[in-house]
Structure formats: C-alpha cells, structure tokens
N, C-alpha and C positions, 0 to 999 in steps of 0.2 A: 504446328505450333507447340512449343514447350511450356511446361508449367513453371511459373516463377515462384520460388519459395523464399519467404522472408526469413532472415536469420533472427532467432529469438534474442531479444536484448536482455541483458542481465543488469540488475541494479543492486548496488551494495546496500547492506542493512541500514546504514546511516541515511542514505538517500530515501529509502522507503519510510523510515521512521519520521524523517522531516516532512515528507510529502503528506503522510497521514496527519501529522500535527497541524499543518497549515489549514486544513478544513475547519476544525472547531475554533482555532485561534483567530482566523480572519472572518469567519461567518460566511465565507464564499461557498458556492456549491462545489460538489465533487467534480462535476463536469467543467466548471470554470478553472479550477486548480489543475485538473488533468490536462486541459487544453494548453494552459500556460506552460506546463512542464513537458508537454509532448508525450504523455503516457496513456492517453485515451482510457479505455475501460480498465486498465490495470489498477489504477488508483481506487476504483470502486471496490474491487475485491480486497485490497489491502485494508481499506477503511472498514469494510464489513467484518473482516477477521478481527480487527482490533476492537470493534464494538461488541462482538460476540464474547471476546475474552473478558472485557470489562464487565459485561452483564453476568458472566459466570463467576465473577469475583477474582479473576486472574489479572495479573499484570501483563499487558500485551507485550509480546516479544518484539524485537526490532522489526520494523516493516509490517507490523500487524500480523506476523505469523504466530501460530500457536507456540507457546513456550514449551520447551522439551522437559523442563523440570530439572535440568542440569545447570549447575553454576548459580551465581547470584548477581 
C-alpha cells in the first residue's frame, strides 16, 4: 500500500482576512465558521495569530499573519 499525501491548499490574504473577521462579527464559534468554509483547524491558527497581534498593540496583517513592518 502506498501513502496518500494531501496537497496543501493555499488561501489568498483576502480570504484569510475575511474568514478571521467572520468569527467576531457573527458571534459564531471558530469551529462553526471553519466547517462552513471547509478549512478545519486552519482558521483557529489564523484567529489566534490575529488575536495575539491585537493584544500586542499591532494591526493584524491580512489573514492574521504577523505584520512584517513593511508598507502601510
């Protein structure tokens, strides 16, 4: 038997940012939103990064990724 490897899906920054925003704007859980979008645990990590950035006084980068400090 062979090993089946899943191809890692890529999401554009606008999709990530929108997915992260849905959670607080709708009051739904991360799990509910992730299931609707078909992204499973991925959304939890994006939301976590965005929350850490806000707590640190930073503006979250698109998709909840840490800002690089370049551009505006």
